[in-house]
OpenMM code with the backbone's topology and positions (N, CA, C; nanometers):
from openmm import Vec3, app, unit

residues = "MET ASP ILE PHE THR VAL LEU ILE SER LEU CYS LEU GLY PHE ALA GLY THR LEU ILE PHE GLY GLY LEU LEU ASN ILE PRO ASP ALA GLY ALA ILE ILE ALA ILE ALA PHE ILE GLY GLY ARG ILE ILE TYR LEU LEU GLU LYS ASN ASN ARG ASN PRO GLU LYS".split()
positions = [
    Vec3(0.4525, -0.6990, -1.0110),
    Vec3(0.4449, -0.5746, -0.9135),
    Vec3(0.5873, -0.6463, -0.8564),
    Vec3(0.6246, -0.5232, -0.8003),
    Vec3(0.8215, -0.5605, -0.7523),
    Vec3(0.8009, -0.6109, -0.6395),
    Vec3(0.9128, -0.6195, -0.6038),
    Vec3(0.9191, -0.6451, -0.3759),
    Vec3(0.8943, -0.5649, -0.3631),
    Vec3(0.9768, -0.4574, -0.3713),
    Vec3(0.9492, -0.3356, -0.2986),
    Vec3(0.7915, -0.2683, -0.2081),
    Vec3(0.6593, -0.2923, -0.3967),
    Vec3(0.5207, -0.2280, -0.3345),
    Vec3(0.4783, -0.4003, -0.2409),
    Vec3(0.5047, -0.5708, -0.2320),
    Vec3(0.4666, -0.5968, -0.1865),
    Vec3(0.5286, -0.5939, -0.0287),
    Vec3(0.7005, -0.5666, 0.0130),
    Vec3(0.6897, -0.6002, 0.0675),
    Vec3(0.6735, -0.4425, 0.1397),
    Vec3(0.6194, -0.3045, 0.1664),
    Vec3(0.6000, -0.2486, 0.2258),
    Vec3(0.4974, -0.2981, 0.2602),
    Vec3(0.3862, -0.2940, 0.1967),
    Vec3(0.2720, -0.3003, 0.1813),
    Vec3(0.1915, -0.4439, 0.2701),
    Vec3(0.3276, -0.5854, 0.3143),
    Vec3(0.3031, -0.6096, 0.4408),
    Vec3(0.2981, -0.4662, 0.5511),
    Vec3(0.4822, -0.5163, 0.5075),
    Vec3(0.4646, -0.3835, 0.6344),
    Vec3(0.3768, -0.2358, 0.6759),
    Vec3(0.2760, -0.2666, 0.6443),
    Vec3(0.2574, -0.1544, 0.6198),
    Vec3(0.0483, -0.2020, 0.6841),
    Vec3(0.0492, -0.3025, 0.6754),
    Vec3(-0.1346, -0.3945, 0.7504),
    Vec3(-0.0748, -0.4478, 0.8037),
    Vec3(0.0314, -0.5154, 0.8469),
    Vec3(0.0887, -0.5768, 1.0320),
    Vec3(0.0793, -0.5069, 1.1122),
    Vec3(0.1452, -0.3026, 1.0369),
    Vec3(0.1366, -0.2723, 1.1521),
    Vec3(-0.0279, -0.1519, 1.1515),
    Vec3(-0.0893, -0.1571, 1.0567),
    Vec3(-0.2121, -0.1386, 1.0334),
    Vec3(-0.3264, -0.2024, 1.1451),
    Vec3(-0.3315, -0.3316, 1.1867),
    Vec3(-0.3141, -0.3812, 1.2333),
    Vec3(-0.3190, -0.3924, 1.3559),
    Vec3(-0.1959, -0.3553, 1.3032),
    Vec3(-0.0853, -0.3611, 1.5811),
    Vec3(-0.1951, -0.2730, 1.6117),
    Vec3(-0.1404, -0.1321, 1.5352),
    Vec3(-0.2140, -0.0243, 1.5956),
    Vec3(-0.3401, -0.0079, 1.6152),
    Vec3(-0.4255, 0.0093, 1.4466),
    Vec3(-0.5297, 0.0486, 1.4759),
    Vec3(-0.6255, -0.0370, 1.5401),
    Vec3(-0.5217, -0.1557, 1.4789),
    Vec3(-0.6843, -0.2253, 1.5095),
    Vec3(-0.6427, -0.3245, 1.7212),
    Vec3(-0.5234, -0.3063, 1.7280),
    Vec3(-0.5147, -0.2851, 1.9113),
    Vec3(-0.6227, -0.2080, 2.0088),
    Vec3(-0.5395, -0.0679, 1.9383),
    Vec3(-0.5642, 0.0610, 2.0040),
    Vec3(-0.6368, 0.0812, 1.9519),
    Vec3(-0.7672, 0.0873, 1.8527),
    Vec3(-0.8561, 0.2048, 1.7945),
    Vec3(-0.9982, 0.0853, 1.8125),
    Vec3(-0.9126, -0.0741, 1.8435),
    Vec3(-1.0435, -0.1999, 1.7427),
    Vec3(-1.1339, -0.1195, 1.6458),
    Vec3(-0.9600, -0.1271, 1.5193),
    Vec3(-1.0468, -0.1397, 1.3922),
    Vec3(-0.9618, -0.2056, 1.3169),
    Vec3(-1.0287, -0.3499, 1.3577),
    Vec3(-0.9762, -0.5064, 1.2501),
    Vec3(-0.9315, -0.4671, 1.1493),
    Vec3(-1.0031, -0.4137, 1.0628),
    Vec3(-0.9222, -0.4001, 0.9183),
    Vec3(-0.8905, -0.3037, 0.9072),
    Vec3(-0.8614, -0.2475, 1.0300),
    Vec3(-0.7160, -0.1416, 0.8781),
    Vec3(-0.5892, -0.1425, 0.8741),
    Vec3(-0.5568, -0.2486, 0.8852),
    Vec3(-0.4654, -0.2665, 0.8479),
    Vec3(-0.4585, -0.2716, 0.6991),
    Vec3(-0.5457, -0.3771, 0.7121),
    Vec3(-0.5923, -0.4163, 0.5232),
    Vec3(-0.5685, -0.2517, 0.4686),
    Vec3(-0.7512, -0.1859, 0.4760),
    Vec3(-0.7601, -0.0969, 0.4089),
    Vec3(-0.6242, -0.0038, 0.4111),
    Vec3(-0.5671, 0.0442, 0.5095),
    Vec3(-0.4408, 0.0746, 0.5059),
    Vec3(-0.3233, 0.0903, 0.3511),
    Vec3(-0.3679, -0.1557, 0.3523),
    Vec3(-0.2211, -0.1653, 0.2476),
    Vec3(-0.2415, -0.1811, 0.1247),
    Vec3(-0.4538, -0.1772, 0.0401),
    Vec3(-0.4488, -0.1560, -0.0447),
    Vec3(-0.4838, -0.0174, -0.0383),
    Vec3(-0.4827, 0.1062, 0.0615),
    Vec3(-0.5037, 0.2101, -0.0552),
    Vec3(-0.2649, 0.2790, -0.0233),
    Vec3(-0.2084, 0.1908, -0.0317),
    Vec3(-0.0713, 0.2190, -0.0029),
    Vec3(-0.0337, 0.1295, -0.2252),
    Vec3(-0.1192, 0.0559, -0.2653),
    Vec3(-0.1213, -0.0186, -0.3293),
    Vec3(-0.1752, 0.0617, -0.4329),
    Vec3(-0.2699, 0.1370, -0.4175),
    Vec3(-0.3383, 0.1730, -0.5326),
    Vec3(-0.3162, 0.3052, -0.5344),
    Vec3(-0.1984, 0.3228, -0.4310),
    Vec3(-0.0793, 0.4727, -0.4669),
    Vec3(-0.0336, 0.4672, -0.5937),
    Vec3(0.0627, 0.3389, -0.5532),
    Vec3(0.1552, 0.3192, -0.6067),
    Vec3(0.1239, 0.2467, -0.7079),
    Vec3(-0.0596, 0.1952, -0.8293),
    Vec3(-0.0164, 0.1763, -0.9250),
    Vec3(-0.0213, 0.3021, -0.9959),
    Vec3(-0.1371, 0.4140, -0.9127),
    Vec3(-0.1929, 0.4893, -1.0280),
    Vec3(-0.0357, 0.6297, -1.0321),
    Vec3(0.0721, 0.6251, -0.9270),
    Vec3(0.1983, 0.6263, -0.9520),
    Vec3(0.3031, 0.5638, -1.0561),
    Vec3(0.2450, 0.5050, -1.0499),
    Vec3(0.3392, 0.3863, -1.1950),
    Vec3(0.2859, 0.4369, -1.3743),
    Vec3(0.0947, 0.3669, -1.3253),
    Vec3(0.0825, 0.4722, -1.4698),
    Vec3(0.1513, 0.5661, -1.4942),
    Vec3(0.1187, 0.7196, -1.4273),
    Vec3(0.1369, 0.8394, -1.4659),
    Vec3(0.2472, 0.8233, -1.4809),
    Vec3(0.3520, 0.7550, -1.3668),
    Vec3(0.5090, 0.7728, -1.5266),
    Vec3(0.5451, 0.6641, -1.6010),
    Vec3(0.4465, 0.6157, -1.6767),
    Vec3(0.4419, 0.5444, -1.7790),
    Vec3(0.4430, 0.5659, -1.9270),
    Vec3(0.3671, 0.7110, -1.8134),
    Vec3(0.2068, 0.7882, -1.9509),
    Vec3(0.3182, 0.9986, -1.9955),
    Vec3(0.4335, 0.9853, -1.8331),
    Vec3(0.5517, 1.0963, -1.8909),
    Vec3(0.6320, 1.0099, -2.0033),
    Vec3(0.6885, 0.8815, -2.0224),
    Vec3(0.7745, 0.9201, -2.0691),
    Vec3(0.7473, 0.7711, -2.1343),
    Vec3(0.7088, 0.7326, -2.2327),
    Vec3(0.6798, 0.6551, -2.3030),
    Vec3(0.6797, 0.4973, -2.3622),
    Vec3(0.8499, 0.6000, -2.3763),
    Vec3(0.9599, 0.4611, -2.4009),
    Vec3(1.0110, 0.4767, -2.3951),
    Vec3(1.0716, 0.4618, -2.1859),
    Vec3(1.0958, 0.3929, -2.1022),
    Vec3(1.0221, 0.1632, -2.0749),
] * unit.nanometer
topology = app.Topology()
chain = topology.addChain("A")
for resn in residues:
    res = topology.addResidue(resn, chain)
    for name in ("N", "CA", "C"):
        topology.addAtom(name, app.Element.getBySymbol(name[0]), res)
């Protein structure tokens, strides 16, 4: 996993916990947002590799 994905998922998890956990009383929202981002990133990288198999 690249450092970009790790940093963005940490930021999204923290911000999601602050915003949704504090204001809307959904304490696990930060983890859900971070997992959704990582899942989307994995799908993006798999699709990118399937389109350009020589790279």
